[in-house]
N, C-alpha and C positions, 0 to 999 in steps of 0.2 A: 381402399387406401384412406387412412386417417388424415384429415386436414388439421394441421397443428394450429392452435390458437395461441398467440403470444401472450405471456404473462410478464409482469414486472416484479423483480425481487426487491424486498425491503428488509434491510438488516435491522434487527431489534436487540442485539446484544450478544454477549459471550465472546469467546476467543476462537480464532481459526483452528487452533489445535484441539478444540473440544469436539465431541460428536455433533454432527449436523442434525438439527431439528427443523423441519419445514412446517410452516403453519399456513393453513388454507382458510380463506374468508368465506362469509356467507353472502348471499344476494343482498345488495344494497348497502354493504358495509365495506370500509377500507380495512386492509390488513392492520394498519397502525391503530385505528380506533378500536378494532375488535380484540386485538391480541397484546397491545402494549402493556397493560397492567399485569397480565399473566407472564409476559416475557421478562419482567423484572425478577420474578422468582426463577424462571427457567434458565436465565442466562448464567446462573451459578454452575449449571451442569452441562449446558449445550451452547454451541454456536447457533443462535436463533435467527432464522431467516423466514420471513413471511412473503406471500405473493399476492398481487392484486388482480382481480378479475378485469376483463375488458370494460373500459368506460368507468372503472371504479378507482378511487384513490390515485395512485401514481401512474396507473396504466391508461394512457391516452393513445395507444397505437390504433390507427384506423382499422376497422373491421373490413376484411376483404372476402370473407366467406362465412357461411353460417357457423355459429358456435355450437359445439357438442361437448359433452362431458369427456369423451375420449380425446377430443382435440385439446381440451384444457389440460388433461393429464399429460399429453405429449408436450405441451408447452411448458409444463412444470419440469419435466425431465430435461428439456433443453436448457432451462434456466439453471438447473442443478449442474448439468454438464459444463456450463460456462464458468461455474465456480471451481471446477476440478482442476488440479494441476498435474495429475499423473496420467498414465496410460489407461488405467482402469477407471470406468465411470464411478463417481462417488456413490456410496450408499448413504442412507439417511433414515432418521426416525421421522414420523409424520403425525401431525395432528390437524384436523380440519373440522370446521363447523358448517352445517347446512350444505350449501353447494360444495364447500371445501371438503366436507366429509364424503360426498358423492364422488368427488375427484379422487379421494383417498381409496375408495373401493375400486375405482377404475385402475388406479396405479397398482393395487394388489393383484388385479387380474392381468394387466398388460406387462408389468415389470416387477414381478414378485421378488426377484433377486436383489432389487435395489432398495427395498423397504425393510428395515430391520424390525420395526414395530409400528403399529398404527393405532392412534386414538381417534375415534370418529364420534363427533358430537352432533346430535340433533338431526340425523338424516337416516332414512331407511334405505332399503334396497330398490325402492321405486319412488318416483316423485310423489309428493303429497297431493291429495285431491280434496279440496281445491288447492291450487298453487297459491303461495302467499302473495298478497297484493303489495305494491310498493308502499312501505311505511312512511309516515310523516317523520320529518327530522326530529330527533329527540336530543335532550341535553346530554345523555350518557352515551350516545352512539352517533358516529359519523355516517349518515346515510347518503352522503354525497355520491351520486352516480349519474352519468348523463343518461338521457332517455334511451338512446340507441343501445348503449351497453347494457342497461338494465333489461330492456326488452329481449336482447339477444341471449343473455344468460338465462333469463326466465324461460325462453323457448327451449334452450338446451336442457334445462332441468326437466321440462315437460316430457322429453323423449327418453328419460333415464329409467332403466329397469334392468337390474342384474340379479333378480331373484333366482333365476334358474342356474346361475353360475356361482352362487355363494359357496357351495361345497368344494369348489376348486381352491379356495383361499386357505393357505396353510400358515401364513404369517400370523403371529399373535395379534389379536384385535381386541382393543378395549372400546366398548360402545358406551357412550355417556349420554344420559337423557336428563333434560330439565324436567323436574316433577310438574312444573306449571306450564309446560310447552303445549299449547293447544293445537299447533300446526302439525307437529309430529308426535303422536302419542307414544307412550312407553311401549305398548304392544308391538308397534312397527319396528322399534329399535331392538326389542327382544328377538324378533325374527332374524335380524342380522347376527346378533350374538350367538343364537342357536344354530344358524345356518352355516357359519364358517367352521373350519376344523378346530380352531383354538380361539374361542371368543368368550368374553365376559361382559356383563352389563352392570353399570353403576348408575344409580338414579340420584341426582343432586337436588336436595330439598331447597325450595325457595327460588329455583332458577327457571327461567323461561326458555325461549328459543335461543337467545344469545347467551349461552352458558358461560363462555369465557369472560363476558362482561359482568354477569350477575354473580359469579362465584370464581373470580380469577385465581385466588390462592388455592382453592380446592381443586380446580382444574389443573393448575400447575403441579400440584402434588400427585394427582392421578396420572398425568402424563409422565412425570419423572419416574414414579414407581412402576408403571407399566413398562418403561424402557429398561430400567436398571434393577428393579426390585425394591422392597421397602428400605428406607434409609435406616441406618443404625441409630438407636436411641443414644442419648448422651451417656448413659451408664454403660451400654454395650461398647461404645467408642472408648470410654475410659478403661474398661477391662482389656480391650484389645491392645491399646497403647501401653498399658502397664505390663501385660504379658510379653509384648515385644521388647520392652526395655529390660525386663528381667532376663529374657533370653539372651539379649546382647551382653549383659553383665556376666551371666553364667558362662557364655561362650568365651569371653575374655579370660575369666578365671581358669576355666578348664584347660585352656591352651598354654597356661604358664608352665615353664620348664622345671620348676622346683620340685614337683612330685610326679612320679610316673602315674599313668591312668589307674592302675590297680590300687596303689596307695591312696590316691585321691578318692576312689570309690569307698574305701574303708573309712576314711575321714568323714565323707558325706553321710554314710550310713550311721555312724556314731552320732553326728550332729542331729540327724533326724530322729533317732531314738531318744536322745536326751531332751529334745525340744517337743516330743510328743506329736510330731507332724506325720501322722500315720498315712494319710492319702499320698503325700509325697514320698514316703518310705516305700509304699507299694509300687510306685513308679520307678524307684531307684534300684530295687532288688534285681529285676532282669538286666538292668544296665551293669550292675556290679558283676553278675554272672558272666556277662560278655567280656568284662575286663579281667576275668580269671579269679575272682573272689569265690571260694567254694562254700558249700553249706556248713562245713565244719568251722571255717573261719567266721562265718556269720554267727554261729552258736557261741564261739568264744567271745566275740564282740558283745553279745547280749549278756553273757555271764559277767564280763568286765563292767558293763554298764550297770548291772544290778548291784555290784559291789560299790561303785562310785556314785551312782545316781539314785539308787533305791530300787527295791524289787518290784513295786507296783508299776513303775514306768517301764522297766525291762519286760515284765510279763505282758503288758499291753502291746509293746512292740513285737514280742514273740508271736502273739496271735496274728498280727498283720503279716509278719514275715512267713509264718507257716502257711497261712491261707494263700499268699502270693505264690509260694513255691509249689503248693499243691496244684494251683491253676496252671503252672508252667510244667507240671509233670516231674518236678524235682523232688527228691526225698531220700 
């Protein structure tokens, strides 16, 4: 039986109606210190909630039993359940660094249905050897942790080894390595990416063990894209919005009662022939057939266009119409 280890939740931004993203800390760091900078970027897409290890940051719950990685994973699930409002336990996206990444692997094994995607930073499937010593306080990282909590979590990490179970993990996993991380080399992280069923490794240049601190914007981008896919570029977004607006306008015009659908198709074909819009003309021909416009009527339309608008324009349109009709098996 797994003995649950309590963790404390720390809200870092986003709205409650957004997808939940859970962030796990590393040994010797608080959730706030490690993830706050990345959370600024992530809060645009997620409800961002981090959690603190025993004796770290906001978590000052007395330890009543030995800490294990499985117990921490159970504590994380309890914290998430406390946030839920429905009958079904909430699902979530997960990102963790170091010990937080080890807990992420444990969650993927113990509660795979709860985790929609997992981004694991700087942790292999087995504890590093040697284990990291307690770092001195640094200006860029809050290493505040009491001695008992630090020792308990370090002991939990020492007993962690899921190498033999990686193949059971089917949830998509992004493994992120700091290129300058001396504690957890890239090779050990590649073992995780290759061992799970759907894994991918990214190496972040210039980052050490605390990747969310060293490259917060890059980490936020990787986590977001792993969860939802690449963001649309500004030009792609412009195209999508333009096409949607045009579709709205066209739908409004096509539904006007002044012309029946067949007559409106004839008018549309004529306008496209005169304007030389051959790509759009090829799209309109099958729609016109559906509205009852026959091949003979299209022929007469092209003859009339040649008289009024010029033979070259009508001949170019004729080639498009004939090719489209041939593809449709009409003739």
